[in-house]
N, C-alpha and C positions, 0 to 999 in steps of 0.2 A: 360861141360867144365864152366869156371866163370872165364872170362875177369877180368885181374887186371893188374896195369905196371910189369913191368919186376922188378929183382930185380937187377939188373944194374940201372934203371931210379932210382929207390929207395933209392939205394949205394950214385948215384950223386947228391940227391936231399937234402940227410942225409948231406951231405961233405961241400954242396958247398947250403946253403938256399939262396932264395931270394926274394924279395920283392911280391907279387903279383901285377903285371899291365893285366890290363884288362881298355877297353873303359870308359868315362866318371867317373870315380872318383880318388881321388891321394890316395895315402898312404903317411902321411906325424907321425912327431913329436905331439906329442898334443901339447911341449909349443909353436909350432907357431900359437897358437890360444888361446891361452890366450888373448892377445890381443881386442879378438872380444866377450870375454864372459859377455862384458854387455850388447849383441843385444839380442832384440827379440826374438831372434829362441830358445835361453838357456831359455827362461821364461819358459817354461812348464818343464823344467829339475829341474830346482830349485823350482817349486811349490811342487811336484812329491815326492824330497829328501832333506830331510833337511841337508845343509851344502853342497848343492853340488858345489859350487862354488871353496871352502875351499879340498876338493876332490878332484877336477878337476886339482886345482893348483900344491896337493900334487903326483897327478901320473904325470902329466906334468914333475914334476922336474924330478922324477924315470925314465923317461924314454919314457913312455907309449907311444902309437904310436893309429890311428885312419884312418878309411878310409872315406872321408869326398867328399860328388857331392857339385861343385859348379856351379853358374848361372851365375857368372861372377869372375873376375880372384881374383879383389882385396874388393872380399863380403866376410862378415861370411859366412859358410858353409850355402848350404840350405838340408841337409840330414847328417850325423855323424854315425858310427858306430866304438866306443870306444873297441880294444881287448885287450888280454893279453894271454896268454899259461901258464895257472897254472896246479899243481902238487902235485896226492894223494888229492882234492879237496874234503871238507864238502859241500854241495851243500844245504842240506835243514835242514829244523830243527828237523830231525829223527836222523839226522848225517850222511846219506848216502854218502860214497866218490865215487868218479871216479877215480879210479886207474890209476898212470903215468898219462901222458900229456893230459891235457883237454883245449880247446879253451875255453876260456870266451868271451861271448859280453858284454862288462860292460854295454853300453850305446847303445841306439837304436834309432837314431829319423829321421821320412822323413818328412820335414814341408811341411804344407797346399799348398805352393804354387808349389810344385814340383810332389806331390801326382799323379797318372795314369803313371807315366813316368818310374815304374816298375827298381826304385833305390834299392828297400826292396832286388829280386833277386836278385840286381849287391852286394849288401853285402854279400847276401846267398852265391853268385857264390865265390865271395871274400874267403871265410870265409870259404867253403870246400875246395877251394885249396890251402888256407896256413895250413888248419888243415891236407892237404896231405904233403904237402912238410913239416910240422915241425913234423910228425907220430905223433899227435894227434888221438885219438878214439873217442874220443868225443867230441861234442860243444854243450855247453851249455847259458843259458840266464833266468834270471826271467823277468817276466811280470809281472805286473796288469790289472787284467782283467776286472774289469771296465772303464778303459784309453787304453787299448793296443787289443782292439776286432781286431782291423782289422791286426795287428800283429801275433797275437795269432793264426788268422785265417789262415794266409802267414806261417808262423812254423808248423802247422802241416801238410797243404799240403807238405809240403817238408822236412816230417817222426821222427821230434820232437815231442816225450811223455811231456805229464803232468810227474812230477816225484815230488810229494809234494808241501811245501811250504817250503820258507826261510823267515822269518816274517810275511809279509802283502802279499807275489808278489808270483804266481804261480812260479814253475821254469819248464823248459821244457828243454830237452835231446836229441841228436838227437847221435845216435849210427853212429861214421864214422869210422869201425875196416880197418886195415891194412890190413890183409889177408879175401877176400871173405867168409862169414860162408857159408855154406852147412845144410840152411833152407829149408822147403819146402812151400814155400810163391808164390802166383802167377808172373808171370815174369816181369810187373810193379810193384806191392809192392817191391819185392827184388830193383828194382832198388829205389824207392821211400825211402826204408827203410837204404838201404847202399851205396847210390851212394858216390862217380863215377862207386861202380864196379855195375856189369849189368849181366842176365843172356844170355849164346849164347849158350846155351845145343839146341840137332841137332831137337826138337822138335818145335824151336823157327826159324821162316819163317825171313829170311833177304833178302832186299830189295835195290837197287841201286834205286837212288832217284834224278833225274836232274834237277841242276837249274840253272837260267840264271847267267852270270857275274852280275849285272845290280841287281838282286836280292840278292846275295848270300852276296854281299856289307851290303848291309840291316842288312839280317839277323846276320850274322857274322861279323862284322865290325872289329874284331880285328884277321883274318885269317891271313891277309899277313904282320900286324905290332901288335903287340900284344901293347896294349893300343893306339892304335886306333881308331879313332871314326869318325862317319859322322859328317859335319859340322853345331853349332846346329844351323841354321837356314832352314837345310832338316827338312821336316814332319814327316821322319820315323826315326829320331833319337835316338827315345827312342825305337824301338822294339833290338836293338841287347844288351836293358842292360839286356832283360829275358832270364831266363833257359826251364820258358815253349816258345815254340814258333809254329807257323803255320805255315802250307802249304797249297794253292789251287791249284787244277790243275783239267783237262780233261782226264786224263788220261782212259783206258779203266778197271784198276785192279779196283775189290774189295776185295781184299785178306787182306789188311791190318785190323790187332788185334792188338789190345791195349797188350802193349810185346814184337813186334815185333821189329826189330833192323832194322836199318836203315841207309845207308852207301851215306850222298851227294856227286853227282861228276858234278861239276863247269864245264858246257859246255863251247864255244866261245875261249875263251884266253888260260884256264888252259887245259881244257880237260882232268881231273884226280880229283877221290876222295879223298874228303880233308878232313873232318867231319862224327863223329858218333852220331845218335839219339837211344832213344827209345819211340815207339809211346804210346802216354798215349792213345789218343780217334779218333777214325774214324767211320766219316759218309758219306751219299751221299744227298746234300741237293742243294732244286730250291727255299727257298729262303733267299733271301738278307737279311731280316732280322735275319731268326735263324744265318746265316754265320756270320753277324757282332759281332750279343749277343757271341757267341763262341770263335772268334780271335780276340778278341777290343782289339788293342793295342801291338795285336802279329802279324803280320800280313806285307808283303811288300805294301798289296793294300789296297787305296784308297775306301772313301764306294762308289763311283761311279764307280769304277773300279771289287768292289761285286755286284751290279747292274748290269753290263755287263755281269761278268761271269753266275751269276742267272739265266739268259735265258733258261739256258741248267742244266741238272743234273753236280753237282758239288762238285766232293772230297774233305773234308773237312779233315786235321789230326793233330793234335794234337801231339805234342814229346818233348820229356824231350832233351836238348843238353848234353852228355856226353862229348865230348872234339875233339878237333882239332887233327886229326891223325899226330904224326911226320912228316912221310915223306907224300907226295901226292902221288898216286897210277894211273898212267897216263893209257890212253887211249892205248897207243901204249903195255906197257906192259900188260893189261885186254885182251886186242886181243891176242900180241905173244903166254899169257897161256890160252888163250882157254875161258876165263871165262866169256866174252860178244862174240857175232857175231852181226856182224852189227854196227849203232851210236846207243849213245845210246840217244835216245830221249823222252822214255816214262818211265815210272814208271815197273821194271823189278825183278824178284827173282832172286837169286844166291843159290844153295846148298852149304850143310854147307860145304864142303873140300874147295870153292870157298871162300868161307867166311875166312877160319883163312889163303887160302893162302896170301889172301888182307891184315889182321893183318900185318901178318909174314913180307909183302913186305911195309908194313908202319912204322915197328918197333916198332909195337907190337905182 
């Protein structure tokens, strides 16, 4: 079985399109930024693209939009991604076209001052969600290999593939199919190439993973209120920007494998399954240095806390966030339907039938 949003959900999104709402970024009309165009933030874009200011003003007049990240309300942006839905677009010098609607990321810049805050991943998360809402089956971007090595590495990590040249720039395309393709690739490669689709066939192990409320709020700041974020002064405010996140624990299990599906169960206040992810990497380590390297800026834990945890074997899981489920699935429901017995205090497996029932209860 390949999971995908229901047809009803797709139809609702088609007839009621909405702006993407995510923590820490704003979706704005480009014309609201023209007054800041002389700011040094835009200098590198002017250097790279002849006539950038004129192009920017022209697109602003056409009503184009952008996702922006700002460190202060009245300041110019510290990061920007200008986007546009295009149709049957010729994307490279060979004349290749993308059939139907495709989302173009026209300008993508994260300023030096905010590097490391996972803003690039946050922009990609916005792009994937917007492409889903608008039924775009491809996302594409042009990048200069001499200037944009970091961006290209990010794109490739999230399933973009090179597709020729446009003038002097490389073209990168991400397949974003409406219907999940039946292709024979590994479970993790499947989610990498075809996100938000993922494989959940019977051979893939499913887990319930408990997470305390205070850590849930850091990893998933937009769960309770889309667009909400931790205070700017919070030392972990950047963590929730990422699509690739880390979970550390001392659970007895060693069964987690790349491509497995994890359902996060918020303990304490909600006592409910809220969120779904796919495992990218799992290992056991007692080296604080190795753990910190693996989970850098993707975990709820500080370096001193990691050092304390590493005094005994620590389970390290990197996972890709897929979605917050439409409806939370309560402990009461899980218990009454015999999905679990006893309190959920450690990672546990569930069978394929239980997983399917949870998805149905969650509105999936």
